[in-house]
TIVEXNU-41934 format. One record per residue: residue number from 1; x, y, z of N, C-alpha, C in turn. Coordinates in Angstrom, 1 decimal. Atoms other than C-alpha are relative to their C-alpha. Layout:
# residues N
    n  n.east  n.north    n.up  ca.east  ca.north   ca.up  c.east  c.north    c.up
  NUM       X        Y       Z        X         Y       Z       X        Y       Z
...
***
This chain:
# residues 172
    n  n.east  n.north    n.up  ca.east  ca.north   ca.up  c.east  c.north    c.up
    1    -1.5     -0.4    -0.9    -46.5     -92.0    50.7    -0.3      1.4     0.7
    2     0.1     -1.5    -0.6    -47.5     -88.1    50.8    -0.9     -0.1     1.3
    3     0.8     -0.2    -1.1    -50.3     -88.8    53.5     0.8     -0.7     0.8
    4    -0.7      1.1    -1.2    -48.3     -91.4    55.7     1.4      0.9     0.5
    5    -1.4     -0.8     0.0    -44.8     -89.5    55.1     0.1      1.3     0.3
    6    -0.2     -1.3     0.6    -45.4     -85.9    54.5    -1.1      0.9     0.8
    7     1.2     -1.0    -0.1    -49.0     -84.2    55.3    -1.0     -1.0     0.7
    8     1.2      1.0    -0.6    -51.1     -86.6    57.5    -1.3      0.9     0.6
    9     0.9     -1.1    -0.1    -53.2     -83.5    58.5    -0.7      0.3    -1.3
   10     0.8     -0.2     1.1    -54.2     -83.0    55.1    -1.2     -0.7    -0.3
   11     1.1      1.0     0.3    -56.3     -86.2    55.1    -0.7     -0.1     1.1
   12     0.8      0.4    -1.0    -57.5     -85.6    58.8     0.6     -1.3     0.6
   13    -0.5      1.3    -0.8    -55.3     -88.8    60.2     1.0      0.4     1.0
   14    -1.2     -0.3    -0.9    -53.0     -88.6    62.9     0.9     -1.3    -0.1
   15    -0.9      1.2    -0.2    -50.0     -90.9    63.3     0.4      0.0     1.5
   16    -0.5     -0.1    -1.6    -48.9     -92.1    66.6     1.7     -0.2    -0.2
   17    -1.8     -0.1     0.0    -45.1     -92.2    67.8     0.9     -0.7    -0.9
   18    -0.5      1.0     0.8    -44.4     -94.9    65.5    -0.5      0.0    -1.6
   19     0.5     -0.3     1.8    -46.0     -93.5    62.3    -1.1     -0.9    -0.6
   20     1.0      0.8     0.3    -48.8     -95.9    62.4    -1.4      1.0     0.0
   21     1.1     -0.6    -0.5    -52.3     -94.9    62.1    -1.1     -1.0    -0.5
   22     1.1      1.1     0.1    -55.8     -96.9    61.8     0.0     -0.1    -1.7
   23     0.3      0.5     1.3    -56.2     -98.5    58.4    -1.4      0.5    -0.8
   24     1.3      0.0     0.7    -59.9     -98.1    57.7     0.2      1.5     0.1
   25     0.0     -1.6    -0.1    -59.7     -94.4    58.8     0.9      0.7    -1.2
   26    -0.9     -0.1     1.2    -56.5     -94.3    56.2    -0.9      0.1    -1.3
   27     0.4      0.6     1.0    -58.4     -95.8    53.5    -1.5      1.0    -0.3
   28     1.0     -1.2     0.0    -61.7     -93.4    54.2     0.5      1.2    -0.5
   29    -0.9     -1.5     0.4    -59.4     -90.4    54.0     0.3      0.1    -1.3
   30    -0.6     -0.3     1.4    -57.6     -91.2    50.8    -1.2     -0.1    -0.9
   31     1.6      0.1     0.8    -61.4     -92.1    49.0    -0.6      1.5     0.3
   32     0.7     -1.4    -0.3    -62.7     -88.8    50.6     0.7      1.2    -0.7
   33    -0.9     -1.5     0.4    -60.0     -86.3    49.5     0.4     -0.3    -1.4
   34    -0.3      0.2     1.6    -59.2     -88.2    46.0    -1.2     -0.7    -0.7
   35     1.1      0.4     0.8    -62.5     -89.3    45.3     0.3     -1.5    -0.7
   36    -0.2      1.6     0.2    -61.7     -93.3    45.0    -0.9     -0.6     0.6
   37     0.9      1.2    -0.8    -62.9     -96.5    45.9     1.0     -0.7     0.6
   38    -1.1      0.8    -0.3    -60.0     -97.8    47.4    -0.3     -1.2     1.3
   39     0.1      1.0    -1.0    -60.0    -101.0    49.4     1.1     -0.5     1.0
   40    -1.0      0.9    -0.6    -58.0    -103.0    52.1     1.0     -0.8    -0.8
   41    -0.8      0.9     1.1    -56.9    -105.4    49.2     0.3      0.6    -0.6
   42    -0.7     -1.0     0.8    -56.0    -102.4    47.0     1.1      0.1     0.8
   43    -1.1     -0.6    -0.4    -53.6    -101.1    49.7     0.8     -1.4     0.1
   44    -0.6      1.5     0.0    -52.4    -104.7    50.3     0.8     -0.1    -1.2
   45    -0.7      0.1     1.1    -51.6    -105.1    46.8     1.1      0.9    -0.5
   46    -0.8     -1.0     0.5    -49.9    -102.0    46.3     1.3     -0.1     0.9
   47    -1.0      0.1    -0.9    -47.6    -102.8    49.5     0.6     -1.6    -0.7
   48    -0.4      1.1     0.4    -47.2    -106.6    47.9     0.9      0.4    -1.2
   49    -0.6     -0.4     1.3    -46.4    -105.4    44.4     1.2      1.0     0.0
   50    -0.8     -0.9     0.3    -44.2    -102.4    45.2     1.5     -0.5    -0.1
   51    -1.4      0.2     0.1    -40.3    -102.7    44.5     0.8      0.3     0.9
   52    -0.8     -0.4    -1.4    -39.5    -101.2    48.0    -0.9     -0.2     1.0
   53     0.9     -0.3    -1.1    -40.5    -101.8    51.2    -0.3      1.3     0.6
   54     0.2     -1.3    -0.2    -42.1     -98.6    51.9    -1.1      0.1     1.3
   55     1.0      0.1    -0.9    -45.3     -99.5    54.2    -0.2     -1.5     0.7
   56     0.1      0.9    -0.7    -46.2    -101.8    56.6    -1.5     -0.3     0.7
   57     1.2      0.4    -0.9    -49.8    -103.4    57.9     0.5     -0.8     0.8
   58     0.0      1.0    -0.6    -49.9    -104.8    61.1    -1.5      0.2     0.7
   59     1.1      0.1    -0.7    -53.2    -106.0    62.1    -1.2      1.2    -0.3
   60     0.9     -1.1     0.4    -55.6    -102.7    61.6     0.7      1.2    -0.1
   61    -0.9     -1.2     0.2    -52.8    -100.3    61.4     1.1      0.0    -1.2
   62    -1.1      0.0     1.1    -50.6     -98.9    58.6     0.7      1.1     0.5
   63    -1.0     -1.2    -0.3    -47.5     -96.8    58.6     1.0     -0.5    -1.2
   64    -1.0      0.0     0.8    -44.7     -95.9    56.2     1.1     -0.2     0.8
   65    -1.6      0.8    -0.9    -41.3     -97.6    57.4     1.1      1.3    -0.2
   66    -0.8     -0.9     0.2    -39.4     -94.7    56.1    -0.2      1.4    -0.6
   67     0.3     -1.4     0.9    -38.9     -91.0    54.4    -0.8      0.7     0.4
   68     0.8     -1.1    -0.7    -40.9     -89.1    56.6     0.8      1.4     0.2
   69    -0.6     -1.4    -0.3    -40.3     -85.2    56.6    -0.6      0.3     1.3
   70     0.6     -0.4    -1.2    -42.3     -84.9    59.9     0.8     -0.3     1.1
   71    -1.0      0.0    -1.4    -39.9     -84.4    63.2    -0.7     -1.1     0.9
   72     0.5      1.1    -1.2    -40.3     -87.2    65.7    -0.8     -1.0    -0.5
   73     0.7      0.9     0.2    -42.2     -89.8    63.8     0.8     -0.8    -0.5
   74    -0.5      1.4     0.1    -40.7     -93.4    63.7     1.2      0.2     0.7
   75    -1.2      0.1    -1.0    -38.3     -94.4    66.5     0.5     -1.1    -0.8
   76    -0.6      1.3     0.5    -35.8     -96.7    64.5     1.2     -0.3     1.2
   77    -1.3      0.5    -1.1    -33.4     -99.0    66.7     1.0     -0.1    -0.9
   78    -1.1      0.3     0.5    -30.0     -98.9    66.2     0.7     -1.3    -0.3
   79    -0.5      1.2     0.6    -28.4    -101.3    64.2     1.3     -0.3    -0.7
   80    -1.0     -0.2     0.5    -25.2    -102.5    62.7     0.0     -0.3    -1.7
   81     0.3      0.2     1.2    -25.2    -102.3    59.0     0.9     -0.4    -0.9
   82    -1.3      0.7     0.4    -23.2    -104.1    56.3     0.9      1.0     0.0
   83    -1.1     -0.6     0.0    -19.8    -102.9    55.8     0.1      1.1    -0.9
   84     0.4     -1.1     1.1    -20.8    -100.8    52.7    -1.1      0.4    -0.2
   85     1.4     -0.3     0.1    -23.6     -98.8    52.1     0.3      0.8    -1.4
   86    -0.1     -0.7     1.0    -24.3     -96.8    49.0    -1.2      1.2     0.1
   87     0.8     -1.2     0.1    -25.6     -93.1    48.3    -0.2      0.8    -1.5
   88    -0.2     -0.4     1.2    -26.7     -92.1    44.9    -0.8      1.5    -0.2
   89     0.4     -1.5    -0.4    -26.8     -88.2    44.3     0.1      0.4    -1.3
   90    -0.3     -1.1     0.9    -26.9     -85.6    41.7     1.4      0.6     0.0
   91    -1.3     -0.8    -0.1    -23.4     -84.3    40.4     0.1      1.7     0.9
   92    -0.2     -1.3    -0.5    -24.4     -80.9    41.2    -0.2      0.3     1.5
   93    -0.1     -0.2    -1.3    -24.8     -81.5    44.7     1.3     -0.6     0.8
   94    -1.7      0.4    -0.2    -21.1     -83.0    45.1     0.4      1.3     0.8
   95    -0.9     -1.0    -0.6    -19.6     -79.7    46.2    -0.6      0.5     1.5
   96     0.2     -0.1    -1.3    -21.6     -79.2    49.2     0.1     -1.4     0.8
   97     0.0      1.4    -0.7    -21.7     -83.2    50.0     1.5      0.1     0.5
   98    -1.8      0.2    -0.2    -17.5     -82.8    50.1    -0.3      1.0     1.3
   99     0.0     -0.9    -1.1    -18.2     -79.9    52.4    -0.7     -0.3     1.4
  100     0.9     -0.1    -1.3    -21.0     -80.8    54.9    -0.1     -1.5     0.3
  101     0.2      1.2     0.0    -21.0     -84.6    54.0    -1.8     -0.3    -0.5
  102     1.2      0.0     0.4    -24.5     -86.1    53.8    -0.8      0.4     1.1
  103     0.9     -0.2    -1.1    -27.4     -84.7    55.4    -1.6     -0.4    -0.2
  104     1.1      0.8     0.5    -31.0     -85.7    55.5    -0.9      1.4    -0.7
  105     0.9     -1.0     0.9    -32.5     -82.2    54.0    -1.3      0.0     0.7
  106     1.4     -0.3    -0.6    -36.3     -82.2    54.2    -0.2     -1.3     0.6
  107     0.8      1.3    -0.6    -36.6     -85.5    55.6     0.8     -0.4     1.7
  108    -0.6      0.1    -1.1    -35.5     -87.2    58.9     1.1     -0.6     0.2
  109    -1.2      0.5     0.0    -32.8     -89.0    58.0     0.5     -0.3    -1.5
  110    -0.4      0.0     1.1    -30.2     -89.8    55.3    -0.3     -1.3    -0.3
  111     0.4      1.5     0.7    -31.2     -92.9    52.9     1.1     -0.3    -0.5
  112    -1.2      0.7     0.4    -28.4     -95.3    52.3    -0.7     -1.5    -0.5
  113     0.6      1.3     0.3    -28.8     -98.5    50.1     0.7     -1.0     0.0
  114    -1.0      0.8     0.0    -27.5    -101.6    50.3     0.6     -0.6    -1.3
  115    -0.8      0.5     1.5    -26.6    -102.3    46.3    -0.1      1.5    -0.5
  116    -0.1     -1.2     0.9    -25.8     -99.9    43.7    -1.0      0.3    -1.1
  117     1.4     -0.3     1.1    -28.7    -100.4    41.4    -1.2      0.8     0.8
  118     1.2     -1.0    -0.3    -31.2     -98.9    44.0     0.9      1.1     0.4
  119    -0.7     -1.2    -0.1    -28.6     -96.1    44.8     0.0      1.0    -1.5
  120     0.1     -0.7     1.6    -28.7     -95.4    40.7    -1.3      0.4     0.1
  121     1.6     -0.4    -0.1    -32.3     -95.6    41.0    -0.4      1.4     0.6
  122     0.0     -1.2    -0.6    -32.5     -93.0    43.5     0.7      1.3    -0.4
  123    -0.6     -1.1     0.7    -29.9     -90.6    42.3    -0.4      0.4    -1.2
  124     0.4     -0.2     1.1    -31.3     -90.8    39.1    -1.3      0.9     0.1
  125     0.9     -1.1    -0.1    -34.3     -88.9    40.3     0.4      1.7    -0.3
  126    -0.5     -1.0     0.4    -32.2     -85.9    40.1     1.1      0.4    -0.8
  127    -1.0     -0.6     0.9    -29.7     -86.1    37.6     0.1     -1.8    -0.9
  128     0.1      1.4     0.8    -29.5     -88.8    34.5     1.3     -0.8     0.1
  129    -1.5      0.8    -0.5    -25.9     -89.7    35.6     0.6      0.3     1.2
  130    -0.5     -0.3    -1.3    -25.8     -89.7    39.0     1.3     -0.4     0.5
  131    -1.3      0.6    -0.6    -22.8     -90.3    41.3    -0.1     -0.9     1.1
  132     0.2      0.6    -1.0    -22.7     -93.2    43.6     1.0     -0.3     0.9
  133    -0.6      0.2    -1.1    -21.1     -92.9    46.8     0.1     -1.1     0.6
  134    -0.1      1.2    -0.5    -19.7     -95.7    48.8     0.2      0.8     1.6
  135    -0.2     -0.1    -1.3    -20.1     -95.4    52.6     0.9     -1.1     1.0
  136    -0.7      1.0    -1.1    -17.6     -96.9    55.2    -0.7      0.2     1.0
  137     0.9     -0.2    -1.2    -20.1     -97.8    57.6     0.8     -0.3     1.5
  138    -0.9      0.4    -1.4    -17.5     -99.5    60.1     0.8      1.1     0.5
  139    -0.8     -1.2    -0.7    -15.1     -96.3    60.5    -1.1      1.0     0.2
  140     0.8     -1.0    -0.6    -18.3     -94.0    60.7    -0.7     -0.4     1.3
  141     0.4      0.3    -1.1    -19.7     -96.3    63.4     1.1      0.2     1.3
  142    -1.2     -0.4    -0.9    -16.2     -96.4    65.2    -0.1      1.5     0.5
  143    -0.1     -1.2    -0.4    -16.5     -92.6    65.2    -1.4      0.5     0.6
  144     1.2     -0.2    -0.8    -20.1     -92.8    66.7    -1.1      0.3    -1.1
  145     1.4     -0.3     0.6    -22.4     -92.4    63.9    -0.9     -1.2    -0.3
  146     0.8      1.2     0.0    -25.5     -94.6    64.3    -0.8     -0.2    -1.2
  147     1.0      0.5     1.0    -27.5     -96.5    61.7    -1.4     -0.5     0.5
  148     1.4      0.7    -0.6    -30.9     -97.7    61.7    -0.7     -0.7    -1.4
  149     0.4      0.8     1.1    -32.7    -100.2    59.5    -1.2      0.8    -0.3
  150     0.9     -0.2     0.9    -35.3     -98.8    56.9    -1.0     -1.1    -0.4
  151     0.4      1.3     0.2    -36.0    -102.3    55.5     1.2     -0.4    -1.0
  152    -1.3      0.9     0.6    -34.0    -104.9    53.5     0.7      0.7    -1.1
  153    -0.7     -0.8     1.0    -32.7    -102.3    50.8     0.6      1.3     0.6
  154    -0.1     -1.4    -0.4    -32.7     -99.0    52.6     0.5      0.0     1.7
  155    -0.6     -0.3    -1.3    -30.5     -98.0    55.9    -0.1      1.4     0.0
  156    -0.1     -1.3    -0.5    -30.9     -94.6    57.7     1.1      0.2     0.5
  157    -1.1     -0.6    -0.8    -28.5     -92.4    59.4    -0.5      1.5     0.4
  158     0.2     -1.3    -0.2    -28.8     -89.1    61.1     0.8      1.0    -1.1
  159    -0.7     -0.7     1.0    -26.1     -87.6    58.8     1.5     -1.0    -0.3
  160    -1.2      0.8     0.1    -22.6     -89.1    57.4     0.7      1.0    -0.4
  161    -1.2     -0.8     0.2    -19.8     -86.7    57.7     0.8     -0.5    -1.4
  162    -0.8      0.3     1.5    -17.6     -86.4    54.0     1.4     -0.9     0.4
  163    -0.9      0.7    -0.4    -15.0     -88.2    55.6     0.1     -1.7     0.0
  164     0.6      1.2     0.2    -16.7     -91.6    55.4    -0.5     -0.4    -1.4
  165     0.6      0.0     1.3    -17.7     -91.0    51.8     1.2     -0.2    -1.0
  166    -1.3      0.7     0.9    -15.4     -92.7    48.7    -1.0     -0.2    -1.3
  167     0.4      0.2     1.2    -15.9     -92.8    45.1    -0.4      1.4    -0.7
  168     0.1     -1.0     0.6    -15.9     -89.3    44.2     0.5      0.1    -1.3
  169    -0.7      0.2     1.7    -15.4     -88.6    40.4     1.3      0.8    -0.1
  170    -1.0     -0.7     0.2    -12.2     -87.7    39.2    -0.1      1.1    -0.6
  171    -0.1     -1.1     0.4    -11.4     -84.4    38.1     0.5     -0.1    -1.5
  172    -0.6      0.1     1.3    -11.5     -83.9    34.2     1.1      1.1    -0.1
***
């Protein structure tokens, strides 16, 4: 993930405009930097057994499908998402989200989940009791917000203004 999504330069690999790089060169770079003995089969097994579709091999090239922090990588096609998407987040981020909406922060896009379980898993990275926000994608699209497919479980957006978010916790 780190090599394909955040710092290909550390590994001496270059990503094309769609985020792809030569698979053999990628494997050689990982082996060189981390003193491993990975094979194409190892990489394919990681992809096949991953709980999320994060990577793709096409022919002799590999890419990360989403989650890049490198500007300009991966051009996603605008698509119509399900009517409702979810975003799991830490409670401490709620004041900022209420004010500014969901922003990509250090990534290219805001990541949205198709199901509550995935959103909870994502939010749990930063909070043992995350808040799950619901996104009204129809209203957001009507207002001009564009959505992009990340994979079967993840949708992407440039940002989501707070008015399209629901599920704020009740004040105690």
